[in-house]
C-alpha positions in Angstrom: 113.9 59.7 85.0 111.2 57.3 86.1 110.0 56.6 89.6 111.5 53.1 89.5 114.9 54.6 88.7 114.5 57.0 91.7 113.4 54.1 93.9 116.4 52.1 92.8 118.8 54.9 93.7 117.2 56.2 96.9 115.7 53.2 98.7 118.8 52.6 100.8 119.0 56.2 101.9 115.3 56.3 102.8 115.7 53.0 104.7 118.7 54.4 106.6 116.7 57.5 107.5 113.9 55.3 108.9 116.4 53.4 111.0 117.9 56.6 112.3 114.5 57.9 113.3 113.6 54.7 115.0 116.9 54.7 116.9 116.3 58.2 118.1 112.7 57.4 119.1 113.9 54.3 121.0 116.4 56.4 122.9 113.8 59.0 123.8 111.5 56.4 125.2 114.0 55.8 127.9 114.6 59.5 128.6 113.2 60.9 131.9 112.1 64.1 130.3 111.0 62.9 126.9 108.8 65.4 125.0 105.5 63.6 124.2 104.8 65.8 121.2 108.2 64.9 119.6 107.6 61.3 120.5 104.2 61.3 118.8 105.6 63.0 115.6 108.4 60.5 115.4 106.0 57.5 115.9 103.8 58.9 113.2 106.7 59.3 110.8 107.6 55.6 111.4 104.1 54.4 111.0 103.8 56.1 107.6 107.3 55.4 106.4 107.2 51.6 107.0 104.5 50.7 104.4 105.9 53.3 102.1 109.3 51.7 102.1 107.7 48.3 101.5 105.9 49.7 98.5 109.1 51.3 97.1 111.0 48.1 97.6 108.3 46.1 95.8 108.6 48.3 92.7 112.4 48.3 92.6 114.1 46.5 89.7 117.4 46.0 91.5 118.2 44.1 94.7 119.0 45.9 97.9 122.5 45.4 99.4 120.9 43.3 102.2 121.1 39.7 100.8 119.9 36.4 102.1 122.8 34.4 103.5 121.5 31.2 102.0 123.1 29.3 99.2 121.3 31.1 96.4 122.9 34.5 96.3 120.3 35.7 93.8 117.5 35.2 96.2 115.7 38.4 97.3 116.6 39.8 100.7 114.4 38.7 103.6 113.0 41.4 105.8 111.5 40.8 109.3 110.1 43.6 111.4 110.4 43.8 115.1 107.0 45.1 116.4 106.9 47.4 119.4 104.1 49.1 121.2 104.9 52.7 121.9 104.0 54.8 125.0 100.7 55.9 123.5 99.8 52.5 122.2 101.1 53.1 118.7 102.7 50.2 116.8 106.2 50.8 115.6 108.1 48.5 113.2 111.8 48.2 113.0 113.2 46.3 110.0 115.6 43.5 110.6 117.4 42.3 107.5 118.3 38.6 107.4 
C-alpha cells in the first residue's frame, strides 16, 4: 500500500479528529478551571496537525466528501480556516469547508 492510498482512505478520519480536538479546546477555553498544561498540549497538536492535513490533502488522488456548492461539481473543495488566538498567544486554525 502506498502513502497516497493511505491518505485517500484516512484523510477524513484525521480531519474529523482535528475538529474534535479543536472543539474540546474551544470548550476548555471557557472553563473556569481549565488546565493550562492540557490547553497547551491541545493547542500544540492543532498547530502541528493543521499543515499536516493540508499536505496530506495536497497529495490525495481522490476528492474529499466536502464539495464546492458551485455549478461545477468536479471542482475541488474549498477550505477556509477560521484563525483564533489562544490564551497563550498561540494561533489556532479551524477549517471551514465551503
